[in-house]
N, C-alpha and C positions, 0 to 999 in steps of 0.2 A: 686220772681217767676222765675223759670227756663225757662218755656215755656208758651206762651200765644198765642192763635189762635182766630181770630175774623173774622166772616162772610166769611169763606173759602169755595170756590165753584169751581168745575171743571166739565165739561161735555165732553163726547167723542161721536162723531157722533150724537149729539142731545140728547143723554141720560145723565141725570144728575147723575154723579158718586159720587159726594160728595157735600153736602150743609150743612156745619157745622157752626152753629151760634157762638158757643164759646166752647173752650177747654183750660184747663190750667193744669200745672204740677208744683209742688213744687220741690225744690232741694232735692235730696235723697229720692224721692218718687217712689215707684213701682206701676205703673198703668197697669191693664190688660184691653185690648180692645177686646170685643167679638161681635159676630154678624153672621148672616147667610152668605153663599156665596153671593157675589155681594153687600155686605152691604157698601163697600167703605173703608174697613180697610186697604188693601194694597195701595189703592190710597192715603189715608191719610199719610201713611208712606213714599210713593214715594214723596209727596209734602214736607214733613219735611226734607228729605235728599237731595232735589233738583233734583231728577230724573224726576219729573213732575212739571210743572209750573201751578199755579192755574189761573182760569179765573178772579177771584176777591178775595179780602180778604188779610189779613196780618198774618204773622207768626213772632212772636218776641221770640228770644232766648237770654237769659241773657240781656233783655231790648234792644237788637239790632234787627232791622228788617232783616230777612234773605230771605224775599220774592224776588224772581228774581235772587238770587245768584246761582252759579253753584254747582254741587255735591262736587267738590274739595274745593271750598270756604267754603261751609257749614261744610265739614269734618274738615277743618283747624280750624274752630271756636269751634269745640268740640262736634259734633254730629256724632256718629258711628252707622252703621247698620249691623246687621247680617240677611241675607236673609234665607228663609225657607230651600233651598237646599245649603248644604255646598259648598264653592267655593275655597277650599284649592288647593295648588299645589301638586298633588298626587306623583310626582316623587321626590320631595324634602323630607327631613326628617322633623319630627315634629319640631325639634329644628330650622331648617333653615326657616320653615314657620313662626315661631314665631319671629325670628330675622328680617326677611323681613318686618313683620308687624310693629315692633318697629321702623324700619328705615323709613317706609312710612310716618310717621308723621313729618319727618324732611323736610326742604326745599331741593332743588336740590343741592345747594352748600354744605350744611351740610352732605348730603348723600355721596357726593364724597369723603369727608374726614372722613367718619365714621370709628371709631376704636372700636374693640371688647374689652372693658374694663372688668375687673373683676366685677365691680359693675353692668355693663350691663348684664353679664352672670348670675349673682345672680338674677337679675330681671326676666330674662326668666325662670330660674329654679323655682323661687318662684311662678310664674304664672302657670307653668306646674304642680306644686304640688297642687296649688289651684283648678285646673280643673281636677285633677286626671290623668295626663299624664306624670308624672315624670319618670315612668318606660318604656316609649315608645319613649323617645325623639330622639333616633337615628333610629327609624323605619321610613320607607317611609310613608307619610301621606295617600297614597292610600291603605295601608294595614290595616288601622284602621277600627274598626267597625263603623256603622252609628252613634251611640251615641258618640263615641270618636271623630269623625269628627265634630259633632255639638259642642262639648266642645272645640275642637281646634279652630273652627271659633269664638266662644265666646272669647277665649283667644286672638286671633288675633285682634279683635275689641278693647278689653280692653287695650291691649298693646299700642294702639295709643292714650291713655290718654284722652278719650272723657268725657265730663261731662254728656252727655245724650246718653244712649244706646237704640237703636231701635231693638227689637228682634222679629223675625217673626216665629211663630209656632215652638218653640224649642223642644217641646215634640213629634212632629210628628215622627212616626216610631220607637219610643224608647220602651224598655221593662219597666215594672213597676219600677224596681230598678233604671234604668237609668233616668226615669222621676222624681223619688223622688230626686235623686242626683242633677239633673238639677235645680229643684225647690230650693234646699238648696243653690246651687251656685248663683242663681239669687237673692235670699233674701240677701245673703252676699254682692253681688255687689251693692245692693240698699243702703247699709250703706255708700257708697262712691260716687255713681252716681245716677242720675235720670234714670229710666228705664221704657220704654213702651213695653209691651209684647202683641202681637196678639196671641190668642190661641183658640182652639176649644175643647180641652180636659177639661171637667168640673172638673174632679178630680184634675187635675193639677192646674186649676184656683183656686180651693178651697185652695190648699196648699200655693200658692204664693200671693193671693189677701189679703194682710194685711191692705189695706186701701180701695180704691175705685175701682170698676169695671165700665167701660164705655161700653154702649151697642149701637152699630151702626146698623141701619136698613134703607135700601134704601138711604144710604148716609147721613142720619140725626142721630143726637144723640137722641136715644129714652129715655134713663135714665142713671143716675149714682147713685151708692149706694154701700153698702157693699155686699159681696158675698151672704149673706142670703137674703138681700133685693132684689137683682137681681134674685136670684133663685126662690123666691116666687112671683115675679111680673107676673101677668097673661099676660101682653103684651109681656114680654120676652118669656114666655113659648109658647105663640101662634106663635111667629115668628120663633121658633126653631122646624122645622118639621124633622122627621126622627131621625138620630143618636144623634144629639146634644140635641134635646128635650128629648129623652130618658135618656140621661146622666143627665140632670137637674133634672129629676124626681127621679133618683136613688141616687144622691149624698147626 
């Protein structure tokens, strides 16, 4: 078991944001988490990466408790997160952004004596090719399209060698072709990493949900199942009003 959560809860200003009885993820599993706005999805991710501390409950990663650890400690243990909005360094080249990411996983002492070896350069170029950025490595990251920035941020997280990737709405704002390519990228990453993806785009969810989809509503786990099981569950359809509900009907 890569990740196991028990009795996890947190409230903000008296409002229960998350009340998750149980959640687990196997190694090299891609799990999609869906739910309406305010369902607790981002809060769940915040707790997993240490940004938010729970009021109660336990999170175990690779059989070790990470409850109460800092963001840096959790990252060092092997959990990497990509937020919804890209946070790259726009004035640096794509290559330099990726180099900095690979160095970030090192301790301070190692970083001080970091050397750009041929093997390291090959690693960066291989990652750039994997995410489709091999032809823009010397361009400033600020000049990239929205989709390219999203791929760069995914590359930045992966270069830190995490065992678990937390990916927040990667398809937001992308064209259909960019969305399809992002899905292919995530499916490939799931061959080597555990991956949890928060997403609203049901067409994208259908593409990447090769195992289970978890549905959060009002901070609680409503159900887990295959994409088809989730899509046809009346409780899920009822909780998706507006755009997301329409997408579930059309997919």
